[in-house]
LOVEX-625930 format. One record per residue (C-alpha): residue in three letters; x, y, z negated. Coordinates in pm, whole numbers, plus 50000, padded with zeros to 5 digits. Each point is the difference from the previous one (the first is absolute). Example, Ala and Ser with C-alpha at 12.3 -4.5 7.8 and 13.67 -1.06 7.14 Angstrom:
BEGIN
ALA512304955049220 SER501375034450066 
//
This chain:
BEGIN
UNK846488759319552 UNK503735007350074 UNK501525031849826 UNK502535024850163 UNK502305024349820 UNK500265036050128 UNK502885022749887 UNK499365037149993 UNK503295020050081 UNK500555034650074 UNK501705033249903 UNK498975017549699 UNK496995023350051 UNK498974982150312 UNK496574990149847 UNK500864961849953 UNK498694999249646 UNK496835018950119 UNK499514971750269 UNK500724974149728 UNK497105015549788 UNK497615001950293 UNK500604963850099 UNK500204984549639 UNK497595021449816 UNK502945004849763 UNK500215034349799 UNK503815006150008 UNK501835031149968 UNK500365020050301 UNK502225029350047 UNK501955021050230 UNK503494995149861 UNK502454970950015 UNK500104975449713 UNK496394994449920 UNK499924963250071 UNK503094983449861 UNK498784963449988 UNK498124977550245 UNK496415004949965 UNK497714970450097 UNK496304998450096 UNK497784982350241 UNK498275015550302 UNK496355006849887 UNK498514993850331 UNK502274971350121 UNK500574978249680 UNK502534977650194 UNK502475029549983 UNK502405005449713 UNK501465033750014 UNK503445011949832 UNK500575036949968 UNK503855003250017 UNK501745029449838 UNK500335031450229 UNK503465001650173 UNK501845019450259 UNK502054970050102 UNK500904962649918 UNK503425010949884 UNK500334988749640 UNK500925032849851 UNK497265003049749 UNK497874973849785 UNK496845007450209 UNK501914995150318 UNK501404968149897 UNK496354986649904 UNK498815006850356 UNK503134988950182 UNK499994967849800 UNK496354991750059 UNK499925005950372 UNK503334982950089 UNK499834970949727 UNK496294992249935 UNK498925001950345 UNK496305012649996 UNK497684988250268 UNK499775035450133 UNK501575032849900 UNK497845030450040 UNK502275029450061 UNK498325032449894 UNK501265029650207 UNK499205036249919 UNK498905013350361 UNK501025035949933 UNK503474989349903 UNK500534972350256 UNK503755005750042 UNK500794996749633 UNK497784970449959 UNK501254980450285 UNK503394993549848 UNK498384976049763 UNK498064985850261 UNK503024990950194 UNK501374982349711 UNK496904978549942 UNK499924990050372 UNK503684990149979 UNK499044972349754 UNK497914984350269 UNK497004996349743 UNK496415002350162 UNK499245038649969 UNK496965022250059 UNK500765036450030 UNK497235022049855 UNK500165037650113 UNK498335016549685 UNK498745035249979 UNK499034998250388 UNK497315024749893 UNK502315026949912 UNK501724996150366 UNK496585001950156 UNK499135033249823 UNK503385014250128 UNK499274987950369 UNK502764974449984 UNK500164962250036 UNK502434970250003 UNK500074976350304 UNK499384968149802 UNK500204978950355 UNK503465010950050 UNK501124993649629 UNK498534963350034 UNK501944993250348 UNK503105012049838 UNK499624981149647 UNK497944969650118 UNK497585002349721 UNK496535014449948 UNK499745038449932 UNK496895015149875 UNK498595035449886 UNK498345001149675 UNK499185026849739 UNK500054982249659 UNK498705030849810 UNK496634999050227 UNK500054963050063 UNK500335002050355 UNK501604974650218 UNK499574972349732 UNK498414975950228 UNK502375006150291 UNK502814991349726 UNK498394968649907 UNK499834988550348 UNK503605007150072 UNK501054982349691 UNK497784969850070 UNK501354996650360 UNK503585004149883 UNK499674972449756 UNK497964974150217 UNK502545007650274 UNK503085002249793 UNK500845032250194 UNK503585011149903 UNK501855031050098 UNK502255004950305 UNK503644992449931 UNK501285035350031 UNK503135006650192 UNK500945023849719 UNK500294966649772 UNK502594986650209 UNK502135032749976 UNK499785002949625 UNK502154969149949 UNK502955018350132 UNK499415034449801 UNK500865012149653 UNK497195013649785 UNK500145036250147 UNK499834986650336 UNK497024977449920 UNK498085030549889 UNK501095020750302 UNK498934972950234 UNK496474996549847 UNK499485037749985 UNK500925003050380 UNK497574971950080 UNK497325017649783 UNK500585034150171 UNK499454983050343 UNK496864983549891 UNK498505030249828 UNK500855021050329 UNK497984975150204 UNK497214991849766 UNK499115033049800 UNK497715023250208 UNK500595032249807 UNK497865031750047 UNK502495026849968 UNK497175026349952 UNK498534983449701 UNK502365002349694 UNK498035021249744 UNK500194973249742 UNK503534997449979 UNK500315038050030 UNK497745004449687 UNK501874975149802 UNK503365016050078 UNK498555033549886 UNK498794986749675 UNK503304981849942 UNK501815032050032 UNK498065011649689 UNK499554969549807 UNK503374987750029 UNK501735035549992 UNK503425000549815 UNK498945024049736 UNK496074998049995 UNK499454962150040 UNK500644993949631 UNK497825027849857 UNK497174990850262 UNK500164964949874 UNK500085011749631 UNK496765020850071 UNK498184972350146 UNK500444977349733 UNK499105028849749 UNK496625001550186 UNK499434963250002 UNK500575001449614 UNK497675026649971 UNK497054982250209 UNK500554965349832 UNK501065009949656 UNK499295035349935 UNK497445009749724 UNK500015036650115 UNK500074999550384 UNK502135028850116 UNK498825019149707 UNK496465000950124 UNK498544984949672 UNK498864967550174 UNK501534966249959 UNK501934983250280 UNK498074971150176 UNK501674973249800 UNK499175016849682 UNK496205003150107 UNK499884963350102 UNK501604991349665 UNK497215015149831 UNK497344978750195 UNK501964968049926 UNK500355008049623 UNK496375007849989 UNK499014963450147 UNK502684983749756 UNK498355018549711 UNK496624987550098 UNK501204964150036 UNK501914999949665 UNK496715010849814 UNK498374971750182 UNK502514974449875 UNK500265015549659 UNK496174994749960 UNK500274966350102 UNK502544992349719 UNK498355020849726 UNK499374966649802 UNK503394987050067 UNK502814995849746 UNK502405029849945 UNK503084983750176 UNK497894991250294 UNK498505033850033 UNK503545014149977 UNK501444974750248 UNK497535009450253 UNK499455037149960 UNK503215012049856 UNK502354974750153 UNK498704990350360 UNK497555028850086 UNK502055028349836 UNK503424988650156 UNK498684994450354 UNK497655027850020 UNK502785023849907 UNK501684986650322 UNK497084998850211 UNK499055038449923 UNK503095007050158 UNK499544981150329 UNK498405027050208 UNK503105021449946 UNK502264973950130 UNK497454991650299 UNK500265036050101 UNK503745003149988 UNK500194967450203 UNK497795011550268 UNK501865033350038 UNK503334982050006 UNK498634976350263 UNK498845029450220 UNK503505016549987 UNK501644964850095 UNK497824994350288 UNK500305034450144 UNK503744994350043 UNK501005025549756 UNK501814977649752 UNK502384990250263 UNK500955035450028 UNK500305003749621 UNK502594969750011 UNK502115019350275 UNK499885031749798 UNK500874983349683 UNK502894980950159 UNK501985032949957 UNK499384998749663 UNK500274963149913 UNK503364997650200 UNK501705021849734 UNK499014974349737 UNK501144968750192 UNK496584989450165 UNK498575003550335 UNK496565017850060 UNK498684964650060 UNK499874994049646 UNK497225025149966 UNK497744974750148 UNK500054975849716 UNK500155029149753 UNK496735011550150 UNK498414967449964 UNK501145000249637 UNK497345029849946 UNK497484970250076 UNK501534968849818 UNK503664990149939 UNK499484963850104 UNK499555005950364 UNK502075028350004 UNK502914979949880 UNK499344974150264 UNK500085026950262 UNK503625007949935 UNK500724971450211 UNK499755020550298 UNK503105020949903 UNK503054991950189 UNK502685000249737 UNK499994977949679 UNK501085027549806 UNK497085020650077 UNK497564971149958 UNK501414995549658 UNK500095035349877 UNK496485007650140 UNK498724967949830 UNK501055014049664 UNK498955034750044 UNK496624992450163 UNK498804987649651 UNK500485037549902 UNK497115012250219 UNK496825009449833 UNK497864970250131 UNK496124999749979 UNK500224981049657 UNK502145031349864 UNK497545025450091 UNK497774994849693 UNK503035004949772 UNK500715034150177 UNK496395010549973 UNK499524992149641 UNK503205014449853 UNK500015031150208 UNK496375008049882 UNK501034991649627 UNK503295021349998 UNK499655027550278 UNK495955002650058 UNK497964988450288 UNK500335035050155 UNK503584994650071 UNK499594965050119 UNK500835005150375 UNK503125021049933 UNK501364974549734 UNK499244970250217 UNK501955016050276 UNK502805009249753 UNK500184964049869 UNK500064985250369 UNK502815023350099 UNK502084991549681 UNK499534963250063 UNK501135004350375 UNK503015020249899 UNK500914972549732 UNK499724972750275 UNK502235020150237 UNK502765006249723 UNK499834961749897 UNK500444988750372 UNK503165024350011 UNK501364984449680 UNK499334965850104 UNK501565004950344 UNK503255014549830 UNK500274972749736 UNK498664969950164 UNK500645004750368 UNK503015021649980 UNK498345027950236 UNK499144980150290 UNK498385018750289 UNK496534992450105 UNK498615002150360 UNK496885013150115 UNK497674993150315 UNK496355006849988 UNK497275004450259 UNK497905031450005 UNK496504988750166 UNK497835023350150 UNK497575018549777 UNK496574980649988 UNK496715004849855 UNK499584973649728 UNK497314974150055 UNK497244996349723 UNK500354960250024 UNK503765002349946 UNK500055025749699 UNK496964979949834 UNK501584967550050 UNK503405010349831 UNK498145018949724 UNK497964969249949 UNK503144977149983 UNK501485020749728 UNK496855002849801 UNK499274965250009 UNK503434993049827 UNK499245027849749 UNK496584985549931 UNK501364965149978 UNK502715008449754 UNK497195020049782 UNK497824968250006 UNK502684974049916 UNK503335013149848 UNK498705030549836 UNK497044981349864 UNK502074972649847 UNK502655027149866 UNK497345022249825 UNK498394969649836 UNK503424989249870 UNK500595036049882 UNK496695001549830 UNK500704967849821 UNK503755009549881 UNK498435033249883 UNK497184985949796 UNK501504968349851 UNK502954990149778 UNK501184969349823 UNK497295004749723 UNK497274996850260 UNK500724962650006 UNK500564990649624 UNK496605015149870 UNK501595029949824 UNK498315025950242 UNK496644982849974 UNK499905002149646 UNK501345035949980 UNK497705014950266 UNK496345010249881 UNK498684985350325 UNK501974969049978 UNK501935007550340 UNK503094983950051 UNK501415029250186 UNK502515026749845 UNK500755035650007 UNK502055010050316 UNK503065012149771 UNK500084966049843 UNK499734980250326 UNK502634977750190 UNK500435029650254 UNK500645024449739 UNK502824978349852 UNK501594995550338 UNK499745038150094 UNK501535009749676 UNK503024978550047 UNK501125015350336 UNK498365037049970 UNK503325015449845 UNK501474995350359 UNK497665025150138 UNK500325024749721 UNK502695022750170 UNK497645004850283 UNK497305017149782 UNK497904967649980 UNK499174990849654 UNK497594971349863 UNK499444966250113 UNK497105004550230 UNK501745017350299 UNK502854974749998 UNK497254972450029 UNK498705020150293 UNK503254999750194 UNK500314960849923 UNK496494993550136 UNK500905018150318 UNK502594974350079 UNK497004975150053 UNK498295024250233 UNK500535040449987 UNK496245004649992 UNK500024983749656 UNK501615030549840 UNK496785018650022 UNK497834970449915 UNK502214994049688 UNK499815035649890 UNK496184998150022 UNK500314971649761 UNK503005012349785 UNK498485033149933 UNK496264989149979 UNK499815013149640 UNK500335035950140 UNK496694996950191 UNK497695002949717 UNK496125001050041 UNK499955034449868 UNK502785011650239 UNK497944985950297 UNK496765015649905 UNK501845034249966 UNK501734993750331 UNK496764989350205 UNK498275030149806 UNK496794977149939 UNK498365028149802 UNK499815022150300 UNK500204977950292 UNK496834989750198 UNK498904965450100 UNK500925009350374 UNK503535011949899 UNK500644966849771 UNK498894978050302 UNK502215018550225 UNK502884992449789 UNK499004962049996 UNK497514996049706 UNK497264975250127 UNK496685019450024 UNK501795031849837 UNK499904981149650 UNK503225004049801 UNK501244967649835 UNK503254993049826 UNK501334971350210 UNK499455019850344 UNK501715030949830 UNK503044981049912 UNK500364983950352 UNK499595030850202 UNK502375019349780 UNK502744973750052 UNK499415001550346 UNK500415038050003 UNK503394998049819 UNK501464987650326 UNK498885033050185 UNK501145024249734 UNK496855010149932 UNK500405010549625 UNK503175019749924 UNK499134994349631 UNK499924962350011 UNK501834975149793 UNK501665019749726 UNK501914973249848 UNK502004997950337 UNK501205034649937 UNK500984991249664 UNK502024970350123 UNK501275021650299 UNK499895034949848 UNK501415019850289 UNK499435009050356 UNK503534988650101 UNK499454966249802 UNK496874996550202 UNK501935005250323 UNK502804978349893 UNK497384971449937 UNK498555004850342 UNK503494997550185 UNK501054971249791 UNK496864980050109 UNK500495010250346 UNK503904992750029 UNK500334970349765 UNK499784963150101 UNK496984995150246 UNK497234972249943 UNK501074965150007 UNK498674993450327 UNK502295027950156 UNK502974984149794 UNK499194969150196 UNK500045018250330 UNK503235016049892 UNK501624963349963 UNK498754989850336 UNK501715030450172 UNK503204998949780 UNK500284963150025 UNK501554992949644 UNK498825005049654 UNK503475016249905 UNK499305028650243 UNK496335000149919 UNK500745004849603 UNK502575026550117 UNK497375018150178 UNK497814999449710 UNK502585011949764 UNK500595030150260 UNK496425010249984 UNK499794995949616 UNK503045021449946 UNK498915025350246 UNK496485001149818 UNK501745007649668 UNK502645026550113 UNK497335018150196 UNK497555001549717 UNK502805009449771 UNK501195028550209 UNK496255012450027 UNK499654998449621 UNK503345017049958 UNK498895029050225 UNK496595002049816 UNK501765005649661 UNK502415026150150 UNK497075018950140 UNK497664992449735 UNK497074979550168 
//
């Protein structure tokens, strides 16, 4: 069977990626703001396997002003797909046709798909497709990618175009372009577009309610003075619902915390089953599986529902069109610090994961903006950093203050990112000015499929890391904290009563390494070697910090403490079963597993007393949180930095900026704490 290549092209927000998902079944990130797709995405039409489909970056024109426009231009002009499918947003026909004319001018076989046609019909409007077909010489079809309407008609048009090698009419406009300068070319295209729209667009002047509602909302949400406070309030509510332990002061947990309790119960039951099956195994084997793998990964999985709820709520805001407004509002702030509001887009993605967020900087027009945004994106509290915040906020500030402290920490991190961008702009790029252009799409109700697909993709990466990198890391940390050189020369086996080759944690490989570098962190209010090891483990994957603490401070979690914590003398079987004990029967291994998972939620304000000896003050605890958030990101993110910054010199320079920023900010927090006594 002969195969064909289709290239999907179109403006940002035209529904191109939604169509790609419908045709291929791929679960790609779909959004209502520019810059989501920055690479060519490839798939196969699931109902017509002979067609390979490329999802080109969304672009307003083929002029090579940005990296994404260059990718789309080069592919359409040079690689010659069998057919280019130009996705046009019907409600914004005039703006979209500029790219359409440029594609037709190349002479490649093209099919024009007028997307969101259902929105036009709802307003009593329509586009004369026959007129456009006559003008352009190519097939023009109405579709609704969101509702899968017009897909069969699109297939027939593509098939006919390829089989008959239908190419666009040679536009008279193209002959004029050869004699015009760049401004004259643009004016000539827009004059042509205006005439086409006047003839083809059948507008109902009596129906404009959607646009009117959108404008009224924008008057409030993008207000010069109220826009930023409204955004802050929305983010605060988002954190209350996803992370809060005391929802709006009502004494009930947020949705994320509620679901975390269920996950912890399941993991506790699973750990008890595994522990029971290993009861006759060697001590090192029990430690490897229970204290290493199950404990470390369980600490991360227990936090998974909080991340999921946060992703779902963020996806709803993105799909509604609100985040494009936030970029517009923040441009007034960002411009003062040398960036454009468009930098908000990768920074927002950084709340999910730094790796794709750094890749999304390719959508920025200025090289300066791309480089600076890549560096400061690593400051954003990604999903992997949330367990760090939850654990240490509960330890040093109490679970009742979790939502307020989370909000404060996020605010500090964002302010630090803005200040660092200002310094880099002044020092590195000598105060170059950034330009800003962004489309504000109409407000739309988010679709269930789009929101769940996006959240699924982010959670899939989270789980993938937990089951691979974090699993391997926790096992390595377990090994380094339980073995030393005497484990391999017979000394430990001789000295230990049970003839185990394992050693005390204070004599381990990890302790030796941690003690060597711990003096560096003493000015930050961080004493001892264990917190230092926690920081280092975070460079493999940030989730490792919590997993490492569950192992490093495991001696704090004694059987006696857990019996008191779970109140086994007075708790009924039903209460114990609800917590996670199988059949309501208390057992040691399950208790340890459940409790270590609960640490990530901040359920015990009196937990891990040795941590408070190593970090004795609240300001030291806050300094420790901020250092972990602002320092070098995980190795995967450093690799992504290198791809965007191009050279290892710039990459190491960026890492140096991050490490220096983390240390200075943490030191300032500690000094303030010493002055005010906290």
